[in-house]
N, C-alpha and C positions, 0 to 999 in steps of 0.2 A: 220344129222351128217355132220360136215364140212369135205370137201375134202382136199387132200394134197396141191392142188394148192392154195386153199383159205387160208390155214394155212401159207404157205410160202409167200403169198402176204401181210400178216399183217406187219405193219410198225415196231413194237417194239418186242424185244425178249420176254418180259413178256407176251404179248398177245399171241404169238405163243405157248409158254409153256402152258398157260391156255387152249388154244384150243385143244392142243394134249392131255392134261390131261382129258378134258371133253370127247373127242372122245374115249379114253381108258375106261373111266367109263361106257359109253353107251354100248361099245362092251362087257364088262364083264357082265353088267346087262342083255343084250340080250342072251348071252350064258347061264346064270343061268336060265332064263325063259325057254329056250329050254330044258334044262336038267330036269326041273320040269314038263314038258309035256304041257306047255302052248303054244298055237299056237299064234305065232306072225306074223304079216305081215309087211313086210318092204315096206313102200311106199317111195321109193327114189325120192325125189323131188329135182331135180337139179335146184337150184336157179341161176337165171341168174345174173351174176356179171356185174355191170354197167361198161361202157366203161371208165369212169373217174377213177374208182378205179383200173381197170386193168392197165391203164396208170401210175397211181401213184405207184403201186407195181413194174411195169417194170422200171420206172425211178429210184425208190429207189434201186432196184437191180443193175441197171447199175452204178449209182453213188457209191454204196458200192463196186462194183467190181473195179471201177477206183481208189477209195480211197485205196483199198487193194493193187492194182498194184503199185500205187505211193509209198506207205509205204514200199513195198518189194524192190523197187528200192533204197530207202534211206538206208534200212537195209543191202543191199548187200555190200555197201561200208564198213559199220561197221563190218560185218561178215568177209569180206576179210581182213581187218586190224587185227581183232582178230586172224584169222588163221595165218597171217604172224607173229604176236606177239608170238603165241604159238610155231610156228616153231623156231623162234629166241630163245625163252626160252629153248626149247629142245636142240638146238645146244649149247647154253650157258652152260646148265647144263652138257652136255657131255664134253665140253671144261674144265669146272671146275673140273670134275672128273679126266680128263686126267692130268690136272695140279697138282691136289692133289696126284695122283699116281706117277707122275714124281718127285714131291718134296719128297715123301716118299722114292722112290728109291734113289734119290740124297742124302737124309739124311743118309740112310743106307750105301751107297757107301762111302760118305765123312767120316762117322764115322769109317768105317773100315780102310780107308787110314790114318786118324788121329791116330787111335790106332796103326797101323803099324809104323808110324813115331815116336810116343811116345815110342814104344818098342825099336826102334833102338837107341834112345838117351841114354838109359842106357848102351847099348853095346859100344857106342862111348867113354864113360868115362873110359872104361877099356883098350882102345887102347893106345899103346905107340909109334907106328911108325907114324911119321907125314904125310908121303905120303898116307898111308891107311886112316888115319884120314881125310886128305883133300879130298880124293876120296869119302869117306862116307858122308862128309859134302856137297859136290857137289851133290851127289845123293839125300840127304835130301832136298836140295834147289830145285832140279828138281821136287821131289814129291810134295813139298809145292806149287811150281809154278803151277803144274798140277791141284791141288785142287782149287787154286785161279782162274785159267783160267776157270775151270768148273763153279765156282760160277759166274764169270763175264758173261759167255755165258748165264747162266740162267737169270741173271739180264737183259741182252740185249734182250732176248726173251720176258721177261715180259714187258719191255719198248716198244717193237714193238707191243705187244698185246694191250698195253694201247693206242698207237697211232691209231691202227685199231679201237679200241672202240670209240675214239673221232670221227674218220671219219664216223663210223657207226651211231653215235648219230646225226651228221650233216645231213646224208642222211635221217634218220628217221624224223627229223624236216622238211626237204623239202617234204618228202612224206606226212606227216600230213598236211602241208600247201596245197599241191595239193588236198588231199582228202576233206579238208574243202571247197576249191574253187569249187570242183565238187558238193559237197552237196548243196552249196548255189545256184549254177547254176541249179541243178535239182529241188530244191525247188521253184525257180522262174518259171521254165518251168511248174512245176506241178500246181502252183497257177493259171497261165494263162489257163492251160488245164481244171482244175476244174471249173474255172469261165465260160469257153466256154460251158462245158457240163451242168452246172447248167442252163445257159440261154437256151440251146437247150431243156433240159428236161422240163423246165418251159413252154416254148412255146408249146411243145408237149402236156403237161397236159392241158393247156388252150384250145388247139384245140380239145382235146378229150372231155372235158366238154362241149364245144360249140356244137360239133357234137352230143353228147348225148342229149343235150337240144333240138336241132332241131329235132332229131329223136323222142324224147318223145312228142314234140309238134305235130309233124305230126301224130304220132300214136293216140294221144288223139283226135286230130281233126277228124281223120278217124272214131274213135269210136263214137264220137258225131254225125257226119254226118249219120252214120248207124242207130243210135238211133232215130234221127229225121225222117229218112226215114221209120223206123218201126212204128214210131208214126203216120205218115200220113196213114199208112195202117191199124192201129188199130182204132176201133170205140167204144169199150165198155169203160164205165166210170171207172169200177173197174180196168180194165187193165191199163187205163191211170194213175189212182192213184198209182197203184203199180209201174208203170214205172217212175212216178215222184219221188216216194220214192227211187227207185234204182238210179235215176239220182242224187238225193241229196247225196246219199251215195257215188256214184262215184265222185261227185264233191268234197266231203270232202276228199276222198282218194287222189284225184288229188292235192288238196291244201296241204295235209300232205306231199305228195311226193315232191311237189315243195319246201315246206319249208325245208324239210330234205336235199335235194340235194343242195339247195341254201346255207344253213349253211355250209355244207362240202366244197362247192366251195369257199365261202367267206373266211373260215379259211385257206384253202390251198393257196388261192390267197394272203391273208394278209401276211402269213409266207414267201412266195416267194418274194413278193414286198419288205418286210423288208430286206431280204438278198440282193436284188438288190440295195436298198437304201444305205446299208452299203458299198457295193462294189463301188457304184457311189461316196459316200463321200470320200472313200480312193483314188479313181481315181482323184477327184477334188483336194484333198490335194497334191497328187504327181504332178499334173499339175501346181498347184500354186508354189510348190518348184522348178520345172523345169523352170517356167516363171521367178521366182526371180533370179535363177542362170543365166538365159539368159540375164536379164537386167543388172546384175552385170558384166557379161563378156562384154556386149556392152559398158557399162560405162568405164570399164577398157581399152577397145579398143580405145575409143575416147580419154581417157587421154593419152595413149601411142602415139596416132597419133599426138596430140597437142605437146607432149614432143619431138617427132621426128622432127616436124617443128621447134621448138625452138632450138633443138640441131643442125639442119641444118644451121640455121641463125648464131648460135654461132660458128659453124665450119668454115663458110665463114669468119667471123670476125677474128677468130684465124689464118686463112690462110694469110689474109692481114697482120696481126700483125707478123706472122712468117717471111714473106718476109722482113718486116722492121727490124726485129731482126737479120736476116741473114746479112743484110748490116751492122748493128751495130756490129755483131760478127766479120766480116772481119776486120773492123776498130780496134776493141779491140784486135784481135789476133796479129796484127802487133805491137800494143802497148804492148801486153803481152810478146812477144818475147824479146823486148828490156828490159822490167822490170824483166824478169825471170832470166837473167844472173846476174843482180844486186842483186836480193833478194836471189839467191842461196848462194852467199858468206856470206851474212848476216845470212842466215839460218844455215850454217855450224858453224859460231861463236856462234849463239844462242843455237845450239844443244849442243855444248861443255859446255856452261854455264848452260844449263838445266840439263845435266848429273851431273855436280858438285853439283848443288843445290839439285838434287834428292837424291844424296848420303848423303848430309848433312841432308835433311829432314828425310830420313829413320833412320839415327842415332838418330836424335832428337825424332822421333816417338817411337823407341825402348826404349829410356830413359823415355819418357812420359808414355809408357805402364808399365814400371817397377815401376815408382813412383805411378802410378794410382793403380796398384795392391797392393802396400804396403799401400797406403792410404785407399783403400777399406777394406783391412784386419784389419787395426786399427779401422776404422769406424765400421766394423762388430763386433769387440770385445767390443767396447764401447757401441754399440747398444744392444748387448746381455746382457751386464751388467746392462744397464738402464732398459731393458725390464724385466729382472728378479726382479730388485728392484721395478719396477712398479707393477708387479704381487704380490709381498709380501705386498706392501703398500695397494693395492686394497683389498687383503684378510684381512689385519688388519682393514682397514676402514669399510669393510662390517661386520666383527666380532664385532667391536665396535658399529655399528649401530644396529646389532641384539641384543646385550646386553642391549643397551639403551631402545629399544622398548619392549623387553620381560621382563627384570628385573626392569627397572626404571618406564616405563610407563604401563606395564602390557598389552600391545597390541600384537596382532598376527603379527609377522614380515614377510613381503613378500619380497623376494629377488628382488632387482631392476633389470630392463631389461638391463643388460650390456653385453648381448651376442654379440651384434654388435661390442662393444669395444674389447671384447676378440677375436672375429674373425679378426678384423683389426689388433690387436696386433700380432696374430699368422701369418697373412699374411705379415705384415711388418717385423716380426722377421725372417720368412723363407727367404725372398728375400732381406731385407735390404733396399729396395727401393719401391716406389709406382708406378713404371712404368707400370707393367702389370695391376694393379688394376685401375689406372687412365685411361689407354687405354680402358679397358672394360667399365668403367663408361661413358667415352666420346662416345664410340660406341653406348651404350644404349641410351644416351641422343640424339645422332644424329638420331637414329631410331625413337625416340618418339617425338622429337621437331617438325619435319616437318609434317605438317598436310596434309594428302592426301584426296582423294575424297571417300575413303572407310573407314568403321568403324574399330576401333581398334580390335574388336572381330574377324572380317574377316581376318585382317592382321595377328593376332596371330595364328589363325587356319592354315593359309597357311604356315607361318614360322615354326610352330611345325611339320606339315606334312613333309615339306622339310627337317627339321633337322633329323627326324626319318628315312627317306628313303635315305639320301645322306651322311651317315657317312663315306663312303669310299673316299669322296672328301677331307677329312682332312689329312694333312701330319703328319708325326711322331713328328715334332717339336711342332706343335699346340697341338697334343694329350698329349705330355709330359708336356706342359705348363699348360694345364687346369686340370691336375690331382690333383694339390695342391690347387686349388681354390674351393670355395663353389659351390653349385648346381646352384644358380641364375647366378653368374658370369660365370660359366662354360657354361650354355645355351647361354648367351649373346655372349661369344667368339666364340662358335660353329656356331651360326647363322651368325655372322659377317664374319667369315672366308668362310662359304659356299656362302654367297651373293657375296663376292668379287670374288670367284672362277667362279661363273656363270655370272659375269659381271653386277651386280646390283650396280650402282654408285650414284643414285639420287632417289628422291621421285617419279619422273615420271616412273623410272624403276620398283619401288615397285608397283605403281598403275597398270602398264601394267601386271606385274606378277600376281597380285590378280585378274585382269579382265580376264586373260586367265584361271585361276583356277575356277572362277565362271562363265565361259562362258555358256550361255543357261539357267541360273537361274534368278529368279526374284531378284530385288534389295533389297526387304525386307527379302528375304530368306537368313539367315546366316548359314544354315547347308551346309557343304562342301560335294558335291556328288562325288568327284574324288576318284577313287579306288587307294590304295597305290601302286599297280602294275603299274599304269599309270603315276606315278609322273615323271619318266625320260622322257617319251614321251611328257608330258606337258612342261617340262623344255626345251626340244629340240624346241618345238613350240615357246616358249618365246624367245630363242636365235635367231631363224629364223626371228621372227617378229621384234626383235630389229635391226637385220641386215637390214631388209627391210626399217625400219624407218630411219636408218642412210643413206641408199642409197637415199631415197626420200628427206632427209633433208640436202643435201649437200649445204654448204654455206661457204664463206671465214671466217666469224666470228664464232669462236668456243664458245660454252657455257662454263661458269665457272664451275669448278669442285666443288663438294660438300664439306662438312666438313670433310669427310673421307680422301680426297686427301690432304687437308690442314694438317690433323693430320699426314699423312704419310710423308709430306714434312717438318714437324716441325724440326727445327735445334736442335743440341745437347744442346746448351746454353739454349734455351727455355725449353727443356725437364728437364734440371737440375733445372732451376728456378721453374718450375711447381712442380717438385718433392720436392724441399725444402719447398715450400708453403704448400704442402699436409702434409709433415712431421711436420711442425709447427702446422698446424690445428690438426693433429693426437695427438701430445703431449698435446695440449690444451684440447682435448676431454678426454684424459686420466686423466686430473686433475678434471674432473666433473663426476666421476663415481657415486657419490651420488646425487640423484635428489635434486632440489632446495627446494622442500617441506620438505625433511628430514633435510636439512641444517637449514631451519627455525625452525623445531622442536628441533634441537640441540640447537640453540640459545635460544629459549624460555625455554627449559629444563635447560640450564646453568643458565639463569637468576633466575628461580624459585628455583633451587637447592642452589644458593648463598643465597637467602632469607631464605630458609629452614635451611641452615647452620648457618646463623646469629641467627635465632630463637632457634636452638639447643644450640648455645653458651650461649644465655641468659638463657635458661632453665637450663643449666649446672651450671651457676653461681648462679641462684636462689636456685637450689637444694643444692649446697655447703653451701650457707648462712643458709638455713633451717636446715641443718645437724649441723652446728656450734651452731645455736640457741638452738636446741634440746639438744646438749651436755651441753651447759651452763645451761639449765633448769634442767637437771639431776644433775649437780653439786650443783645448788642452792637447789634442793629438798634434796639432801644428807646433805648439811650444815644445812638446816632447821630441818631435823630430828635429827641431832646431838644436835642442840640448844634446841629443845623441850624435848629431852630425858636426858638432863643434870640434875644432882642432885642439881645444884644450884637453879633450878626453885622451888624446894620444900621449900626452905628457904624464898622465896619471898612471900609477902602478897597477891599480885595479879599475879598469874602465867600467862605466855603467852598463855597457852592452854585455860584458862578461858576467856581471851580476845578474842581468836579466836572463841570460842563457842558463846560468846555474840554477836560478829559481824556477825557471820554466822547463828545464831539461828533464828531471825525474818526473 
């Protein structure tokens, strides 16, 4: 039967449960045998536990205890925070109940005061003395003012409580940040502690197995030496044979024990060496990271040192230049003093002239705005009239096309894809100009025309994520402007406004933005791993990186602005000319609502319908001729019947009927 120490030294919980269950079954069986009168003898044979197993059990218990202690240290912080949160919620609930009770009391008190004031209003109507009426009105005013003051005090109390809540929230965020920092510090310390204890226990287990092996070898050697000594003393052959048999049995037992303990030792050693290898790999990885950071910092130090030397040389050059410029400044100052008096008089005259021209310009500008508004109103009225007429004509043309296909040709009519024309018609009709639409189209073309080093799919994913997470960057004017636009143009305008807000002005900025979002990923990996909550932090990194690049790239020659700057600096005349061109193209597209294929069908149908009409005319004339001939035949038949039935034929020698029978007989 296994002892309690042996059961507790087993490595896994399942083995310990099985051993306890077996011990309980043996105990029950022995008690049952004693009750039945059977004599049982307990031969308690205490098996000697090997030194290696004892050390393994001890090491396992030590490591489990250390792991439990480290876990308790980590959970203490969470328990402390939970306790603080519970206390805060209890206090908050008590405050809420107090507020609720105060509000109820305030509502009852205010209701009573309001009822008292309302009751006094009826009495005031019956008063005839002005002095008393004035006194009562003053009293009513004071009562109303008291009620209002009570309400304002309650409002100020609630506002103060709201400010306290905000301060409490900030303190809670700081406390959480401190707790997280403590948890990370403790986890790092626990990692190093566990690693040190694992190494120590592994070394103790190895020493225990080596000691056990040496003791076992010494014991076996002593037994063998004793057996050899006994062999020299024995002379009988039978005894020698039995001794040899026993020796072979002992040898087999020794080999079995060696194999058994060697397997256990190898398994334990392999498991511990695997853990050491994993820790060493992690250590090497961290050392490589630290070495890389060290090299980067060294390189940055060298770059800054070289720049410091260059700046020192430039500074000395600028000092010499400053001395020369000071001399030039002294010369120019004397010249400036002489010219200053001269130009002051001219400046006064020009200022008066400027003021006069400014007044004239403002008058002219007001007149221009008046006429421009009148022209815009007339243009808008004409535009709406033409737009309505275009809608009616489009409906008539589509209805005619439907009738021709279904009634004349017998085909299934499919409505042409004129949704884009209708969309443009609505857009132009709502605004009267194409300024917003053209700006959106040009922004989209600007974003698509420049080819960067990243694929369109990556750029689209980054722009979509920025658009979803930075809606608050859009001002109210842009939001109102995009409400009347379709979804595609709305997305383009939103992305364009957000990119201008964060400072994206060129294709290089877009490439830098995409590279920061895909930092740490493979070039072939198009899946975006950035969490939506980290978008603002990534944008801050982009702005900081762009500022660093500007500082590093200081030069007298500035790069040219992109197409977006050219669009913003576009003059009013160019905008009007571009608007007129787009309006002209728009009306041209309105005249081609029917596809060319349907127009060709119309022409072919018209050609064949004309031929069919000519054929019908010929058939009508032929039918009229046949009807006339049939009528004439009927008249001739009637006359012939009259001639044949006349009594004059009986007086003839050869009647016409006889001639007809003779002619028609054969």
